[in-house]
Z-matrix of the N, CA and C atoms (Angstrom, degrees):
N
C 1 1.439
C 2 1.531 1 110.58
N 3 1.329 2 115.13 1 -40.19
C 4 1.470 3 120.38 2 -179.57
C 5 1.532 4 110.31 3 -64.33
N 6 1.327 5 116.72 4 -37.71
C 7 1.466 6 120.35 5 -179.85
C 8 1.528 7 110.43 6 -65.26
N 9 1.331 8 117.76 7 -37.15
C 10 1.464 9 120.60 8 178.24
C 11 1.524 10 111.07 9 -65.97
N 12 1.325 11 117.16 10 -38.38
C 13 1.466 12 120.70 11 177.72
C 14 1.527 13 110.69 12 -64.69
N 15 1.343 14 114.84 13 -42.14
C 16 1.467 15 118.71 14 179.08
C 17 1.518 16 111.44 15 -64.85
N 18 1.338 17 116.55 16 -41.87
C 19 1.475 18 120.29 17 178.94
C 20 1.522 19 110.62 18 -64.14
N 21 1.322 20 116.86 19 -39.58
C 22 1.466 21 120.60 20 178.69
C 23 1.522 22 110.39 21 -65.50
N 24 1.318 23 117.26 22 -40.43
C 25 1.459 24 120.86 23 178.96
C 26 1.522 25 110.87 24 -65.68
N 27 1.324 26 116.91 25 -41.29
C 28 1.462 27 120.71 26 177.97
C 29 1.527 28 110.32 27 -64.79
N 30 1.326 29 116.89 28 -42.23
C 31 1.462 30 120.66 29 178.98
C 32 1.521 31 111.40 30 -62.28
N 33 1.319 32 116.95 31 -43.16
C 34 1.467 33 121.10 32 178.98
C 35 1.528 34 110.16 33 -64.69
N 36 1.321 35 117.63 34 -41.88
C 37 1.466 36 121.20 35 -179.20
C 38 1.522 37 110.86 36 -65.68
N 39 1.320 38 117.56 37 -45.25
C 40 1.469 39 120.92 38 179.63
C 41 1.522 40 109.92 39 -64.96
N 42 1.318 41 118.02 40 -40.09
C 43 1.466 42 121.35 41 177.95
C 44 1.521 43 110.86 42 -63.54
N 45 1.314 44 117.71 43 -41.30
C 46 1.464 45 121.27 44 179.44
C 47 1.525 46 110.84 45 -64.96
N 48 1.320 47 116.88 46 -42.54
C 49 1.470 48 120.62 47 178.44
C 50 1.522 49 110.47 48 -63.74
N 51 1.322 50 117.30 49 -43.81
C 52 1.468 51 121.01 50 179.12
C 53 1.523 52 110.42 51 -62.51
N 54 1.320 53 116.98 52 -40.56
C 55 1.462 54 120.83 53 178.37
C 56 1.521 55 111.74 54 -63.35
N 57 1.320 56 117.72 55 -40.70
C 58 1.465 57 121.15 56 178.32
C 59 1.519 58 110.54 57 -65.49
N 60 1.319 59 118.12 58 -41.91
C 61 1.468 60 121.24 59 179.44
C 62 1.522 61 110.80 60 -63.97
N 63 1.315 62 117.71 61 -45.59
C 64 1.469 63 121.27 62 178.98
C 65 1.523 64 111.13 63 -63.27
N 66 1.326 65 117.38 64 -41.81
C 67 1.464 66 121.05 65 178.64
C 68 1.521 67 110.85 66 -63.55
N 69 1.330 68 117.57 67 -40.05
C 70 1.461 69 120.52 68 178.50
C 71 1.530 70 111.00 69 -64.40
N 72 1.302 71 117.29 70 -44.54
C 73 1.472 72 121.09 71 -179.46
C 74 1.527 73 109.69 72 -62.81
N 75 1.320 74 117.39 73 -45.39
C 76 1.464 75 120.85 74 -178.65
C 77 1.526 76 111.53 75 -66.15
N 78 1.333 77 117.68 76 -39.97
C 79 1.463 78 119.61 77 179.47
C 80 1.517 79 110.39 78 -67.56
N 81 1.334 80 117.83 79 -35.96
C 82 1.458 81 120.69 80 177.97
C 83 1.526 82 110.33 81 -64.70
N 84 1.334 83 117.37 82 -41.93
C 85 1.466 84 120.96 83 177.64
C 86 1.525 85 110.41 84 -63.83
N 87 1.331 86 116.59 85 -43.20
C 88 1.459 87 120.74 86 -179.81
C 89 1.523 88 110.77 87 -62.61
N 90 1.334 89 117.11 88 -44.05
C 91 1.459 90 119.87 89 -178.66
C 92 1.525 91 111.30 90 -64.74
N 93 1.335 92 117.08 91 -39.28
C 94 1.468 93 119.78 92 179.12
C 95 1.537 94 110.41 93 -66.67
N 96 1.332 95 117.02 94 -42.81
C 97 1.468 96 119.70 95 178.59
C 98 1.521 97 111.07 96 -63.62
N 99 1.334 98 116.82 97 -38.62
C 100 1.462 99 120.58 98 178.01
C 101 1.525 100 110.53 99 -64.87
N 102 1.331 101 116.92 100 -43.43
C 103 1.467 102 120.54 101 178.15
C 104 1.524 103 110.65 102 -62.21
N 105 1.324 104 116.92 103 -41.97
C 106 1.472 105 119.54 104 179.17
C 107 1.516 106 110.92 105 -62.28
N 108 1.313 107 117.44 106 -43.24
C 109 1.463 108 121.18 107 179.60
C 110 1.508 109 112.41 108 -62.21
N 111 1.335 110 116.44 109 -44.09
C 112 1.461 111 120.03 110 -179.80
C 113 1.521 112 110.64 111 -68.67
N 114 1.318 113 117.70 112 -38.30
C 115 1.462 114 120.13 113 -177.80
C 116 1.533 115 111.54 114 -74.80
N 117 1.316 116 117.63 115 -28.12
C 118 1.467 117 119.06 116 174.68
C 119 1.516 118 109.28 117 -63.84
N 120 1.348 119 116.75 118 -40.45
C 121 1.461 120 119.61 119 176.75
C 122 1.526 121 111.19 120 -63.13
N 123 1.338 122 116.15 121 -39.83
C 124 1.466 123 120.04 122 -178.88
C 125 1.526 124 111.41 123 -75.12
N 126 1.321 125 117.38 124 -21.26
C 127 1.444 126 121.07 125 -175.36
C 128 1.517 127 115.02 126 -87.04
N 129 1.326 128 117.83 127 15.33
C 130 1.456 129 121.48 128 177.39
C 131 1.521 130 109.67 129 -117.48
N 132 1.293 131 114.82 130 138.41
C 133 1.462 132 120.81 131 174.42
C 134 1.522 133 107.62 132 -108.69
N 135 1.303 134 115.54 133 135.50
C 136 1.461 135 120.81 134 -178.59
C 137 1.524 136 109.69 135 -104.03
N 138 1.282 137 115.32 136 130.22
C 139 1.464 138 122.09 137 177.06
C 140 1.519 139 108.89 138 -115.54
N 141 1.314 140 116.00 139 139.50
C 142 1.462 141 119.01 140 177.25
C 143 1.520 142 109.21 141 -119.81
N 144 1.300 143 114.33 142 147.00
C 145 1.456 144 122.24 143 -179.56
C 146 1.516 145 107.73 144 -116.12
N 147 1.339 146 117.14 145 104.93
C 148 1.470 147 119.35 146 -174.49
C 149 1.529 148 113.74 147 -68.50
N 150 1.317 149 116.85 148 -25.69
C 151 1.463 150 117.59 149 -176.66
C 152 1.521 151 113.08 150 -65.10
N 153 1.327 152 117.78 151 -35.48
C 154 1.470 153 118.96 152 177.34
C 155 1.530 154 112.29 153 -120.64
N 156 1.333 155 116.65 154 11.09
C 157 1.463 156 122.78 155 173.30
C 158 1.533 157 112.68 156 59.29
N 159 1.330 158 117.42 157 42.98
C 160 1.464 159 121.26 158 178.36
C 161 1.529 160 109.86 159 -119.30
N 162 1.319 161 114.62 160 165.44
C 163 1.461 162 120.77 161 178.65
C 164 1.521 163 108.90 162 -133.46
N 165 1.314 164 114.89 163 152.76
C 166 1.466 165 119.85 164 174.64
C 167 1.526 166 108.01 165 -141.30
N 168 1.327 167 115.25 166 155.20
C 169 1.458 168 120.63 167 178.10
C 170 1.521 169 109.17 168 -116.72
N 171 1.317 170 114.57 169 145.26
C 172 1.451 171 121.19 170 179.91
C 173 1.530 172 108.34 171 -129.22
N 174 1.335 173 118.52 172 130.77
C 175 1.455 174 119.67 173 178.73
C 176 1.526 175 111.43 174 -67.25
N 177 1.320 176 115.92 175 142.49
C 178 1.461 177 121.71 176 178.01
C 179 1.529 178 106.45 177 -125.26
N 180 1.331 179 116.43 178 98.92
C 181 1.466 180 121.23 179 -175.65
C 182 1.523 181 111.30 180 -65.77
N 183 1.325 182 117.92 181 -33.70
C 184 1.465 183 120.58 182 -179.69
C 185 1.527 184 110.35 183 -64.29
N 186 1.324 185 117.41 184 -41.69
C 187 1.477 186 120.74 185 178.42
C 188 1.528 187 109.84 186 -66.41
N 189 1.321 188 117.73 187 -39.28
C 190 1.468 189 121.64 188 178.65
C 191 1.523 190 110.34 189 -63.00
N 192 1.339 191 117.16 190 -47.34
C 193 1.459 192 120.79 191 179.51
C 194 1.521 193 111.10 192 -61.93
N 195 1.334 194 116.67 193 -41.79
C 196 1.454 195 121.01 194 179.65
C 197 1.527 196 111.03 195 -62.55
N 198 1.318 197 116.39 196 -43.85
C 199 1.458 198 121.44 197 179.00
C 200 1.533 199 110.65 198 -62.79
N 201 1.322 200 117.28 199 -44.74
C 202 1.471 201 120.99 200 179.52
C 203 1.534 202 110.72 201 -64.10
N 204 1.338 203 116.83 202 -38.42
C 205 1.461 204 120.45 203 178.12
C 206 1.523 205 110.74 204 -64.64
N 207 1.330 206 116.86 205 -38.83
C 208 1.458 207 119.96 206 178.28
C 209 1.527 208 111.59 207 -66.18
N 210 1.320 209 116.49 208 -28.62
C 211 1.469 210 120.30 209 178.32
C 212 1.528 211 112.35 210 -88.95
N 213 1.329 212 117.02 211 0.46
C 214 1.467 213 120.61 212 173.95
C 215 1.513 214 115.82 213 94.37
N 216 1.328 215 118.41 214 16.39
C 217 1.454 216 121.88 215 -179.52
C 218 1.529 217 110.09 216 -119.30
N 219 1.316 218 116.11 217 152.37
C 220 1.461 219 120.49 218 175.89
C 221 1.527 220 109.16 219 -106.30
N 222 1.329 221 114.55 220 149.12
C 223 1.458 222 121.00 221 -179.06
C 224 1.513 223 107.74 222 -116.77
N 225 1.325 224 116.36 223 128.28
C 226 1.461 225 120.82 224 174.87
C 227 1.519 226 108.10 225 -115.38
N 228 1.303 227 114.87 226 136.24
C 229 1.472 228 119.79 227 179.87
C 230 1.507 229 109.17 228 -92.72
N 231 1.309 230 116.17 229 138.15
C 232 1.461 231 121.47 230 174.33
C 233 1.519 232 107.29 231 -115.44
N 234 1.316 233 114.74 232 141.48
C 235 1.472 234 119.19 233 -179.34
C 236 1.495 235 110.31 234 -121.38
């Protein structure tokens, strides 16, 4: 009977540790995706043309990198 209690305690402990690890990994992925989404918004410059009342957006990689650095992530460019 004592061995069954010990096995149950070990199973519960291992399950709890696995749950904490999975939760940490998922929260880290969520936070990075959230940072990327917010920095993509910050990484665009909007230009307006008053003569024909139109607007255009241009990506600004420096602003994106700066935003990601402020949120604690590094950006590497691939070519």
